[in-house]
Each structure stands twice: as C-alpha cells, then as structure tokens.
N, C-alpha and C positions, 0 to 999 in steps of 0.2 A: 498461539502465543504471538505477542506483538512487541513493539518497542525494541529493547536491546536483546530480547530473548533469542531472536533469530529463528531459523527453520529446523524443526525436529524431523529427522529423515525417515522416510519409508525405506524398506529394503532396496527397492529399485532406484532410489535416489543416489545410492552409493555406487559410483561408476567403477570402483575397484573390486566390488563384490563378484565372486564367481558363482556359476550355477551350483557347483558342489557345496559351497558354503551356504548359499541361499537355501538349498535343500536340507542341509544340516540344521539350520535355524528353524525352518518350518517343521522339521521332524521333532526337534526338542520342544517346540511350542505345542505340537499335537499330543505329545506324551506327557505334558505337564512338567517338563524339566527346566523351564525358564522361570525366573522370578519377575513377576510383572508388578508395575505400579500404576494405579489408576490415573489416567490423563484427565485432568479437570477442565471444565469450561468456565473460567472466571476472568478476573482482571489480573493480568500478569504484572508483577513488580519485582524488582531486585532489592534485597534488604541487606544492610551491613552496619558496621560500627566503626567509626573513624574519628580520631582526634577528640575522643571523649564523648561523642554524641552518636545516637542512632542515626542511620542514613537510609535513604531510599533512592531509587533510580528507575526511570521509565524509558530512557533513551541514551544514546551515546553521549549527548551533551551533558546529561546529568552525571554519567559515569566519569566524564573527563574532569568534572569538578569535585571528584571524590564523593559523589552522592550529594543529596540535598537533605536539609534538616526539616524539622516540623514547621518552623516559621515560613520556609520557602514553599512547603506543601500547602499551607493555609493561604498563601498569597497567589498560588497558581490556580488557573482555571482548568477544570477537567471536563471531559465529555459528559454530556447530560446535565451540565450546570451544577448548582449547589447540592442537589440531592446525591449526585455521584461523588462530588468532592467530600461530602460528609462520610461516605463509605470509606474512602481512602484515609481520611483523618482518623476516624474511629479505629480502623484496622491498624494504622501506624501507632496510635496510642497504646493498643494492646501489645504491639511488638516492643515498644519502649518499656512497658511494664515487665514484659518477659525478660528482656535483657538486663533490667535492673536487678533481677533476682540472681544474677550470676556474679561470681567473683571476678576480680581483675584478671587472674590467671585463666579462668574459664573463657573469658572474652577474647583474650589474646590467642588461645589455642583454637577457638572457633573461627574468628574473623581474621587471624593472621597478625603478626607483630606490628605491621604498618596499617592494619585495617584494610588490606588489599582485597579480601574475599567478599564478594557480594552473592548472596544466596538467591537462586531462582525460586520464586514463590508465586502463589496464586491466592487472590482474594475471592472468596466464594460465599454465597449465601443469598437469602431472599432480597437483600438490598442490592446485591451485585448481579442482577438478573441478566442472563445471556440466553442462549437457546435452551439450556437445561435449567430448570428451577430447583435450586438446592434448598434444604429446609433449615440449615444451621449456618451461622456466620462464622467462617473459619479462615485463618491464614494458613495455607498448606505450604510448608517448605519442602520443595522437591528434593529428590535424591540424586539429581545430576543437573548438568547444564549451568553450574555456577561459574561466575566470570569475574574478570578484573580488567582495569583499563591500563593499557601499555602506553605510557607517555612518549616513549621513543618512536613508536610506530603510529601513534595517534589512532589506535584501534582497540576494540573490545575483544578480549580473548577468553576462551574457555580455560578454566584453571582446574588442576587436579586437586580437589578438596576432600579426597577420601579420608585422610587423617583428621582433618577438621570436622568432617561430618560424623565420624565416630564419636568425637567428643560432644558434638551437638546431640547425638542420639542418647548419650549417657546422661545428659541433663534435661532432656526434653520434658520429663515428667514435672519438673519444677514450674514449667510454664502454666500448667493448669491452675495451680494455686495462685500464681502471680497475676493471672488475668481474671480472677474472680471479680465480678462486678463490671467487667468491661463488655462492650458490645460484641467483641470477637475473641475467640480462643486461638492459640498458636499451636499448630501440630505439624507433624511430618505427614507428607502425602501418603494416603492409605495404600497398603499393599493389596493388590487386586486378587480376589479369589475366583479363579477360573476353573470350570469343570474340565477335566480331561476329556478329549473327544472320544466318543464311544468306540470308534475303530479308526483305521487309517484310510478310510475311503475318501474323505475330504482332502487329505494330504495327497493321495495318489492322483486325484482329479487335478489339483492345483499344479503338481509337478508335471503332469502330462500336458497341460495347457502351456506351461512355460517352455517345455521342450519343443512342442509343436510350433511355438512362436519363433524358435531358432536359437534359444539359449541352452547350452548343454556343457557338461564336463567342466574343464578349467577355463572356459570362455568367461570373460568379465562382461559386465553391463556395457562398458565403453566399447569393447570389441564387438559386442552384439549390435550396438547402435551404429558403429562404423560400417558393418556389413550391410545394414539396412540403408544407410545413406549412400553407400557405393552403388547399390542396385538402382536407386533413384537417380543418381548422377550419371551412371552409365547410359541411362535412357534419355535424360534431358540435356546432358552435356557431352553427347557422343562424339562430337567433332572437336572437343578440346583434349589437350594432352592429359595423361594420367597424373602428371605433377599438379596441374591446375585443379583437377578433381580432388586430389589429396589435400591441397591447400584449402579448398572450400570445406572439405570434411573436417579438417583440423580446426578451422575457424568456427564452424557451427558447433563443434563439440567443445570449444574453448579449451583445447588441450594445454596442459602445463608440464613443466619439466620437473625434475626431482626436488627442486627447491620451491615448487609451487608457483613459479613465475610463468607468464604466458609463453607458450611454445607454438604459436601460430601467427600467420601473417594477417595484417589488417586487410579489409576489403579493397581499399585503394591500392595497396601493394600487390594484391593478387592480380587485379586487372589493369594495372598501370600500363599505358601504351596501347591498350586494345581500342578498337573502334567503339564508338558510343553504343551501337546496337549490342555488341558483345558484352560491354560493361553492364548494360541493362539486364541481359539474360543472367549473368552471374550474380549481379546485385539482387535481383528478384529472388533467386534461390536462397541467398544468404538471409534475406529478410524473412523468408519462409522457414528458416532454421528451427525456431521454437516449435512451430506447428508440426514440422516433419519429425522432430524428436518426440513430441507428444503422441503423434500417431504411431510411431515405431514402438514406444514403450507401453502403449495402452494394453495390448494382450497380456503382458506380464503384470501390469498394474491391476487389471481386472481379475486375473487369477489369484493374486495375493489378497485382493479385496474380498472376493468370495470366500476364501479360506478364513479371513479375519472375521467376517460376518458370522460364520459358524463357530469360530473360536469364542466370540463374545456373546453368543446367543444365550439369553437368559441372565447375563451378568447384571448384578444389581450394584448401584452406586452406594458407597459407604456414607455418602453425604445426603442421601434422600431417604426420608422415613417411609414414604409410600411409593415404591418404585412402579407398581402396577398402575397407579393413578397417573403418574407422570408419563409413563409409556403411552397410555391411552391419549393423553393430551397431545403428545408429539405426533401420534398417528393422525388425529383429527385435523390438526393444523396443516400437516403435510398434504393430506388428502384434499383439503379445501384449496390450498395453494396450487396443487396440480390441476384441479378442475378449472380454476381461474386462468391459469397460464394456457391451458389447452384451448379455451374458448376466447382467449384474447385476440383481438383483430386490429389493435392500434399500432402506433409507431414502433418499429422494431419487432413486430410479431414473429417474423421468421427467425430472427436471432434468438428471441426468447424461447421459442419452441425447440430450436436447435440445442440450446443449453439444457432444457428440460429432458430432451431425448437422451443426451449423453449421460445425465445423472440417473435417469430411470434405467438405463442399461446396467447401472451398478445396483440400484435398489431392486429392480424387477417389479416390485409392487409395494405400496405403502404398508401392507401387512408384514413385510419383511423388516420393518423397524422393530427390532427384537431386544433392544437393550437401551437403558438410560445412560449408559457410559459412553463418553466421547471416544475413548480408546484406552489402550494400555501402552506403557513405556517399558522398555527392557534394555539391558546392556549385553553386548556380545563382543568379546575381544576389544574392550575399551571404547566401543562405539555405541552411542545411544540410538535406539530405533523406536518406532511406534507401529502399532497395529491399530487401524481405525476401521470400524465397521461402516454402517450406513449413516453415521453422524455427519461425515463430510458432505456427501451428496444432499442430505437433508438441509444442511446449512446453506448450500448453494441454491437450492430450490426456494427455501424460505427467504433468503436474501434477495433473490431475483423478484419474488413476489412483493416483498415489503419495500425494497429500496431501488429496484431496477438495476440495470447493468448496461454499460456501453451505450448504445442508442435506444435502449429500452427504458422508459420511465417507470416509476413504481406502479405495478399493475393493480395494487390494492386501491389506487385511485381509479375508480371505474370509468369506463368510457362515457356512461350516462352523465356522470358528474362533470367530466371535461367538456362534453357537448353543451351542457347547461351553462357553464361558465362562459363558453364562447358566444352563446346566444345572448347572454346578458350584456356582454361587452358590445355586441353589434347593435342591440336595441337602444343603448344610450346615445349613440351617435356622437359621443364626446371622446376627447383624447384620454389616453390611459391615466394621465396624472390629474385630470380635472378635479376629481373628488378629493385627492390629497391636498392640492393647493387651496381648496375651499376650507380645509380644517386644520392647517398648521401655520405657524408664524416663522418657523425655521426648518430648513432641511438641507441635506447635502446630496449633491449629484456625484455619482461615481461611474463615469463612462470609461469603457475600455474593452480590450479583447477578452481577457480572463479565459484563455484557452490553454489549460484550465486554470481556475482560481487556485491560489496557494496562500501560504502563511503571510507573505508580504501584503497581499491584497486584503486579507482579513484584518491584519494589524492596521492597515490604512482606515478601514471602516471603524475599527475600535477607537480611533482618534476622535470619533464623533458620537459614539454610543457605547454603553457598557461601563463597568466599574472603573476602567482605566482611561476613560475618555477625557481628553484635555478640553474639548469643546463639545458640549452636549446639544444635540439637535432633536427635534420632535420626530423626524422621519428621514429615512435613507432611501434613495432611489439608485439602484444599480442598473446601468444601461449597457447592454451587450449587443454585438453585431448580429444581424439576422443571416439567413441562408445566402443572401446575395453579396456578402462581404467581399471586399476587393482581394484579400489574400487569406483564404480559409486555412485553418491549421488542422493538422491531423496527427494521429498516433497510430503507428503500425498500419498505415495506409487507410485508416478510417477517420472521417472528419470528426472533429470535436464539435458537436452540435450545441445549439443554444440550450436545449433541454438537458443535455448532459452536464453542461457548466452550471445551469441553474440547480440541478440536483445536488451537485457538490457544494455550491454556495449554501443551499439549505442545510446540509449536514454541518458545515463549518460554523455558520452563524447560529444555528440552533445550539450547537455545543458551546459556543461562546456566550450564550444567554442573550443574544440579540434577536429581538422579535419585531422591532419597529422598522421594517424594511419592505421594499417592493422591488422585484426584478423585472425589467422591461426589455423587450426585443426591438432593436432598431430595424424596422422592416424597409420595404422598397420606398415608402414615403420619405424616408430620411437617407436614401441611397445606402442603406445598411450601415450608416455611420453613427456610432454612439455619440460622438462629439457633436455632430450636426443635430442629433436629437436633443442633446443637452441645451444647445443654443436655442432651439425651438421652444423648449420649456421656459427659458428665461423670458421669452416674449409674452408668455401667458401668466407670469408671476404677478402678484398683487402688490400695490404700494404697502410699505410697512413690513414686508417679508424680508428675511435674511436668507440668502442662498449661498452655501459654501460649494466650491468646485474642488473636489478632491483630485489630487494627482501626485505622482511620485517625483523623484528628482533626477531620474535618468533620461537620457536622450532628449527628445523634444517635449516631454511631458510638462515641464514648468512653463513652456512658452505657448502651448497650443490653446490655452485659455486667455491669452493676452488680450483678445478682443471681446472677452465676456462682458466687460463693463459697457461696451457699446451696444450690446444686444439686449440689455436689461430694460425693463419698463421704468418710467420715472417713479421714484420713491422706493424702488427695490434695491436692497443692498447686496452686492455680490462680492464675495471674499474668496480669493484664490491663494492658498498657502500650500506649498509643497510639503508633503508628509515626510517624516523621518525615514531615512534609508533603512531597509530591513536586510540583514546580512546572514550568510551561512553561519550556523552556530559553531562549526569547527574551523573553517578557513577564513571567515570574515569577509568573503567575497559577496557582492550584491546578488540577491536572488534573481533568477531569470527564468521566465516561462519557457524560453528556448531550451535551456539546460534541463528543466523539469521534463519536457517532452522527450528529450534524449534519454533521460534516466528510465522513463517508463518504456520507451522503445527497446531499451537494453535490459529490461527486467531488473534494474538495479534498485531494489527495495530499500537498501540502507541509505542511499543518497536521497531517494524519494522522501524518506522520513524527515529530512531537513526542511522540506517544503510543506510539511503538515503542521497546522497550528497545534500548540501544546494541548489545547482543550479538546482536540480531535484525534489524539494519538490512538485512542481506543478504536476509532473507525478507520485507521490508516490502511489496513489490509482491504477493507471494504472499498475504499476510494481507489486504491491501487488496482483492484480487480475491475471496478467500474470503468476505469480508463484503459483496460486491456492488458494491464501488467500481469505477469505470471511469476510466482515465487520460485526460486531455485534455478532460474535460467538466466542468470546475470551475465551481461556482456562485459568483457574486460575493459579497463580504462584505455589501453593502447588501441584496441580495435575500435572503440567508440571515437577516439580522437582521429584515427586515420579515416574512418567512414565520414566523420564530420568534415574533415578537410576536403574529401571528395565532393561532398554536397556543397561546401563553400565555393569550390571551383565552378560547379555547375551553375551557381547563383551569382557569380562575380559580376555579370553584366546586368543584373536586375536593377531597375530604377524605381524610385518611389516618389510620388508627388506629395505636396503639402495638402492641407485641408481644403484650401481654395484653389487647388491646381497650380501651386507655386512652382518654382524652378525645379527641374529634375536634378537629382544628384545620385552619385554612386552609393550603393548600399554597403555599409561597413559592418563587420562582424564584431561582437563583443569579445572581451577577454574570456578565456585565457589565450586564444590565438589571435594575434594582431595582424591585420592585412593592410597594406598600403594601397592607395588608389592605383588602378591599372594604368600603366603607361600606354600611349597610343599604339605602339608597335610591340608591346610586350606579349610573348606567347604564353599559352596555358602552362607549358612545361616549365618555363622560368618561374612563373608564379608558384607552381607546385613545389619546385626546389626551394624557393624562399620560405614557404610554409614549413617544409620538412626541416630546414635549417633552424627555424624558430623552435620547433618542437624539440629537436636534439639539444639545443642550447638552454632551453627554459623549462622543459617538462621531464620529470622522471617517469619513464614508462617501464 
C-alpha cells in the first residue's frame, strides 16, 4: 500500500505482542480458525463522499482538503502518464455511479454525517498492472484500514468504521447493477479461501525457531529486541555506564510512554559533554540502530515467513481466471532476474548480490513461488495483520532487476549496452551537448546538486516542459555533479551517486510525461561543477538560440547565473528567471533536500511523501527503498532535531567559497533551527545552549 494507507503490520512489527499471543495467532491460522481477506496488488486509493460529491484521496494533502473531486482527478498527473490516469478516472466514474444508487440516508450511514470516513480501497485489473496480472477491472473496498483526517492534530487517523461497513455490506449488491456499462465494478475485497494445514508440523517448526531465537512466554517483541541490543552494547560499549547503554537502547527502540509520546533521549543529549571520540562511538551505534534491529528480528521474521508460505501454498486469487498460467509467468520472470543478478558485474554488484542473497534466504528457490496471492489480511484483538508468502521477496528481486537500488543501476540494462554507449560517446570526440545544440532553437539548462531530486526540482522542470509549462522549450539538459564534487551528499553513510540521482530523475520525469530531456554529469573537466558546465555550454551555443537558465529562489540560486549573459556567444539569447517556490503541502515551508535526506535517514516515510511529485506517488516506496529508506523504522521528531543540532555544531566552522573562489563566509543553517554567526570567543557549549533554547521556545517536541 502507498500514499495515505500506511504500513500494514506483520506479527513481528507489533512491539507489544508477546510470544504466547503470537503462538495463539499462528495456531488459529494453522487450524483455519481465522477469517482472511485477500491482500491485493493494485493501486491503493481512499474513497469517500463529502459535501454532496464523491471524493478520493491518495495522500495526506488530499485528505486534509476533505478529499478531491473528479475535476481535480482529471487535472492531476499520475504515475505512468495518461494511460494510468485513465485507469483512475474510469475507476472513479464507476465509484460515482455506485454511490448514486444509494439513498441520502444510506450515504450518511456509510460515510458518516460529516463525510468523515474514507474507505481503504484498491484499483485492480489489466489496466492497473503491477507484479500480479489480474483479469478483471475491479475497485475492491477493503474490510479495514479506513481513515479520516484530524484537523486539530493535522494527521490522518484510522477510524472505527465497523458500523458503517455493515451498512456498506448491506447495499453492496446494488453496485453491480449501478456499474453496468462501466469499465470497473465496485466490490468488497474477496474473502480468502485457505486450506487448513494438514497437520501441525509447520506450526511446531515455526514456534521452535521463534523460541530458539530467544522469544518465549510473556516476553514481548520489544523486550526481545532490548535483550539483543543489550548483548551488542555490552560488547561494544563495555566501558560506558549502564545508564548510557540503556539510553542508547531506548533511543534505537524509539520507546514511547503511555500516551505514545517519545520516552527516550536524543543522541546529542546522550553524549553531551563527552570527548569527540566517544561521541563518535555512540553515534555510530545509534546510526546502526535500524540494521541492528533488522538483524535481531530476522530469525522471527524468517520463521513466520516460512509458515506463511505453507499457509498460502496453492491459494488462488479471486481476481485471476487462470492462476496456473499467472504462477508460471511469475516463476519465469523471477528465475530470469535471479540469473541476471548473479552474473552481474557492474556498479554495485556486491550490493545487488547481497540483496539477492537475503531474499533468496526466504524464497529458497524460485520453484517455491507457489501462489499468485500477495498475501492475506486478518484481524486479531482489534489489530490488522498480514501474512505474506514469497510475494515480498519476489517483489524485491524483480524491483532490483528492473529499477536498481541504492548504488545499483537497473540490471535489465545490460553491461554490453552500457559499454556500447560509452564507446559511441568516446568515438565522437565531441562534447555531450553538441548534437543537441545542432538540432534545437530553445532549451533550458537545469544545473544543481539534486542529491536526491524531489518534487520541487520536478516542478522546476515542468515550468519548461509538459502540460503545465509556462514556457515551452524543445529540450531540457539537467546537469549534476560528478564523483569529484566539493561536498558530496550521503544518506545513511552511503554517497548519493550520479547514477542513483539519474535513476530517480528518470522515474519522476517519465511519470510526469516528460521525455525531451538529457541528464549530464559534470566531470573533472568542469571541476565537478554543474554551474561551470552550464557556462561552458553557453560558449558553444549558436546565434539565434534561446537558452533558459533554471534556478530556484532560495540562497544564492537567483544570483549564481548573474554573469550568464557575459558568457554567451553573440546572437544567443540567455534568460534567467527564478522559478516559483515549491512548499511543503502541509506546513507551507520551502522544500529542502537537506530535510529530505534527514527524513530518509530517519526512515520517515510520511514526510518523505511530501517530497514526491504527485505523478510519482505510485513509485514512492520504490524511490524510498532506492535511497536506503526502510518502512516501519521511523525516527521521532525530537530525536531527529537533537541529532541535527549535534551535526550543526560539528559543521559550525565549515566555510564555502563562491563559484569563482569568492570571499569565504560562515555557513548558515536553514529553518526551522536558526543559528547566528559564531562570535570570536564563543564556545561550543554556549552555542549548544542557544540552540536548545531556540528549540524549547519555538518547537513542540
């Protein structure tokens, strides 16, 4: 699920779940005593009815506006361009027709007196193709996960819609007749038909593996993780006090109090006053927190996964006519992807094969792909959970093969193809842009860091190309820094490479329907400076050409092209116009790549979504994963702020020169934390206290 749907939990995701309750759930599943709903692989959307019109929502911004109507859907750009938009429009038309079949009283009982209830739904079918190919076009309204927008807290919340859902179930049959002639039908998500496991052997194996990992009795998942972390810290922080170790454990676990508020100290608070070397030791372990938790939970994750594979074995999707044919297709594609990843020797090969090894540990062999169903959803004591078989690791493997990940480019683009392209470029002996300049009269140059690109950058490009362009040009050239850049950017300790940024640009621009672009790397010839590269291109421009220099309005962006006119050739028209500021949908603050990297570092997927173009929300999780983000491991706001403060203090003396080596000046931080210039004799402690005072007075933590 994507957008506002959030994360549907596995059993091991619930930190409050005890071994005994986990064993009870697995036992009920094994004996066929749980009611399962098929988990579908489609386009997630929330559907509602408010102020007399049907509404839809894909993200928090949509929900905050009370949902969007049909006109807004038609005006919006969706992933995959017009073909995917057509799917959404036709599906929403069917939903409108279904709702029109209801009485005013029915509508109020289903959607709430204020239209506050939005139903968690899935658009599926041949047109909405994902990993699984379904045979019929259906809007499946799920049995749980319905939500509302809370204006007071500015948050999307799960709503208890059980009474509303009963009324929906009572009238759902009306929808079949109401949608006659429409491209989609509107149904409730299918109840899954699972075969009861023949004996309790698979259950016994799963429970034995879980106990062997160290989870037993009334111990909760969180208590289990704390034990594992304590063993790690006793070894690596042996010379620190027990209190420091406990603080680090609480911080990694993101512990909360009874009201759900953070109950742990920030990193900077934990090691305040410590020597730099000790700060580094503690800081490194905290940064490793997500991987330590992943490693600790894996034995339990694997045990439940193996059980789920057996549970789902042979299960057929209610939405596929020929399940055997679809299963064979999935096996063939996965087998081919595995072979290509194994033989891959290009950039990021070790990382690619590491990802493959982890996923194969779950699958064991592609022949173990034994169901066309993504998984099943069930409820236990008011909490929704899911069992997923080999669908998830298949998705990871095929995603790696088709789109790449981290430092790994799409492996589907063979090494032979890449080598041929490199040879062709070397044979010409010309600059990268020579052929482009020979064939266009207008173009826009978009130089920048783009580490990584985000919604603001895409909207900048859309000013010059696409249906919303204010000024249309024949070609777009995006210029990014090469490996020798002066200040490389990283996420979770890994550099954001040119190839990774280009990959994300390709996804975003493709989804926005923009194809007339080229992405270039500013290598050593240009001192890895995209701006220097842009100035060099101006010198090669031809008389009669118009070249736009795209830039934002923050910092020195509006002034760094001030000398562009001097660099142009005679007869070349150069136009520099700062593009409109793009802001956070919720807070109105300017988008910042610095904050974006922080959100990914902290696994904050909800805030990351604010940086994803509307047309690419379908690929949000894919991009999040490419950049190293992990769902379900979000860092709290307070911890992020305190850690950021500490990093700010470490960088307080950093200086940055201008394009031509201009005067040095102190580096300033962007809002929300404002820092003044350092006084000549001002100590780090005084600066730290000033920042904490600002936080206390201006931020709610």
